[in-house]
N, C-alpha and C positions, 0 to 999 in steps of 0.2 A: 870776226869772219871776213874773208874779201869778197868784193865784189866781182862776180863773174860775167854780169850782164848790165850794161849801163845806157839809158835811154836819155837825149837830149834832144829838146826842143822836137820833139817829133810831131809833125802834121800829116793829116791823109786825108784824101779826097776821092769821090766817085764824081767823076766829071767836075761840075763848079761846086759840087756840094761837100763842104768842110765836115767829116766824121770824126776826126781826131783832133784836138787841137792843143797844141804844145806840150806836149807830155813830159815830164822830167819823173823819171823813177830808176832807182837801182835795185838789182837783185842778187841777195847774198848766195853764197855756192851752198850746195845740199840743203837748201830750205825749200818748201812750198809757198808759192804766193797765190792768194786767190784774187781774183778781178769779178767783182759784183757791180750790178746796176742793174736797173731796167732794159726791157728790149728795145734794141735801136739807139743804145748809148755809146758804141763804139768800141766795145769790150773786145768782140771779134775781130774787128778791122784792126786794132790796136795789137792783139798778138799776132795776127797774119803779118803784120809789118816787122815783127822781130826776126822773121826767117824770109823776109823778101817774097811771101808768098801773094801779099796785097797787091803788087804790081802785075800779077797774071790775070786779074781780073779786067776786062776792057773798058778803058776809059779812067782806070784808078790810078793815082800816083801818090808818092808820099816825099816828104824831105826832111830833112833832120839827120841826127846820128845814133846809131844804135851800135855800141862798143861790146865786142865780145872779148874777153880777156884783153881789153885795151884796143884791140883792131876795129876800125869802123867798117861794119859789114854792108854798107852803101858806099865804101870808099872807091875808086876807079879801078877798074880791073879786075874786082871781086866778083867770083864766079858765084850767083844766086844757089846753083846746086851742090857746090860745094858746102856754102853755108848750110843747106836743109839736111845736111848728113850732121854737120854738129849742132843745129838748133832742130831737133825732129818735132813732130806734130802727129798728133791723135785728133780725130774729128768726132763730131758728136754722135754721127752714125758709124757702127763699123763698116769698113771700106776693105775687107780682105779681097785681093784678085781673084776674080771667080773661075778662072781658066786656071789658077794655078794649086797644087797641092798645099797642106799645112806647111811641109818643110819648105817649098819653094816660097811660099809669102814671105817666110822670114828670111830666107836667103837672098831674095831679089836685090836688094840693096848692096849686099856685099858682091853679088856677080858682076851689079854695074859698074862696081869700084876695082873690079879686077881679080877678085878672089873665085874662080870658076868652080871649082871642086875640090876633094881630098878631105884628109882629116879635120884639117884647120876649120873648113867650112862646116863640118858636121859638129865639130865641137863648139863653135860660135853660137849655131844654131840650137842646140841644146842648152847651152849656157843663157841664151836669151830667153827660151821658153820656161827655164827655172825661174829666172829674174821676173818673169810674168806670172809666174804662179802657175802656169800652164802645164809644164811638161807631165807630171803624173796623169792628167787627164787626156794627152794626145799622145803620148809617147808609142802607143799601139796603133796609131791611126796618121802617122805623118805622111802617108801619100794619099789620104783622102783629101778632097776639095776643102780649100779652108771655108767655103760658104757651108759646108755640110756640118758645121759646129753650130751652138746655141750663141745667141746674140751675144751673151757675156762671155762666152769665149771667144767669139769674134773680136770683140773688141779688145781682150786680152792678147789674142794673136797679132792685132795691129799695134799693141804696146811692144809686144816683142820683135816686131819687124822695124819699129823704131828704134829700139835699143841695140838691136845686132850690130848696127855701124858705130855705136858707141859713142852718141851725142854727149855734149856736155850741158845741154838743157833740153827739155822735152815741155812743149806747148801741148795743152788739153784744152780743146773747145768744147764744154758741155759733156764729157766723156761719158757720163751715166745716164745724161737725159731720157734715152732710147731702151734703158735697162729696167728690169723688175729688183725689188729691194734687195732680193739675196744677190744677184750679181753686182750691183751698187757696191753692197757691203764689201765686197771680195775686192772692187776696183779701189775703195778707200784705203782697204787695207795695205795692197799693193802700192798705192801713193806713197803712203807713210813708209813701207820698206825702201821705196825705189831712192828717196831722198838722200839716203846712203851714199849712192853712187851717181847721183844726177840732180841737176837743180829743175824743179817743175814749176810751171807758170799754168794754173787752172782758171780757166772762164767757167763760172758757175751759176746758177738762179738760186741754187738752193743754200738757205743761209747757213741751215744746220749743218750742210756738208762743209761748207767754207769754215765754218767754227770748228769742226770737229780734225779737219786735217791741216789746215794751213798755219803757217807760221805768222804771215804778214798778209793783210787785206787791203786792196785797194777799191775804192768806189767811184765809179764813173757815172756821168749824169751829162746826156747832151753832147758828148765828146769831149768835155773835160774830166779832168782827175779832182774830185772834189775832197778827197780825204785819203791818207795812207797812214799805217802804221801797224804795230803788233795788233794781231787778230783779237786777242782778249782784252785790248783797249778800245779797238773799233766798234766790237758788240757790248761792251758793258758800259763804255764812255766816251763816245764819239765825241768830237768837238764839233762837229759841224751839225746842224740841227736838220738839213737835207738827209743826212746818214742816218740819222737817229730815224727820221720818219720812214724810209726805207726799211731800215733792217728791222722795225716793228711792226710792218707791213701796212703803214699809213698812206704809203702812195707806191705808185711803179709796179 
């Protein structure tokens, strides 16, 4: 498999506090990589650096290299907004735009990119809702507010919104932590299906979830990446004692 995203010597700060420390990590195309570790270990900060969202936080900074298909997203004259179309993100809590309909929530990124209306817009919105396994549930209420959907449906709506602009990579920050078990199972099934078309990086506190849906796993601790490898090996034969203690529940 080819490497779609490569991280080299990535460091990140909040003011003078270093939150991510010299991370080197590559992501293969059409795979799911889980980022695990205790709260406050730098997981969310790390993935927010992958699409330049980290720098939107006041007093936050990052340095290093993140290569998307060989091009450094931190290079001179690179537009962060364009990067976020290529590297989409789904957050911990569903965040549909409250003033927009189901349809318009999915269409907003396309409209901002210049596709205002017409058959193609409708086609892409429908395709995105199919990809997020939501079409059958919302096809008769496309004009209803996005916030009228259930929590699990809202999260899949946010996934559809991210997919509509055809990203190469989809970042997911604890996407099921606010959901019930049935909605969580649907999102997990969706992730497994979506990796056919997009590379996924998912932050999760749920060890069982990481074991179920990811191909590779990286364990973070205090801003460092302690260990990275195939998920099956990380969970059955970790090389580092700290990894073993974490996944067996003995700390963190």
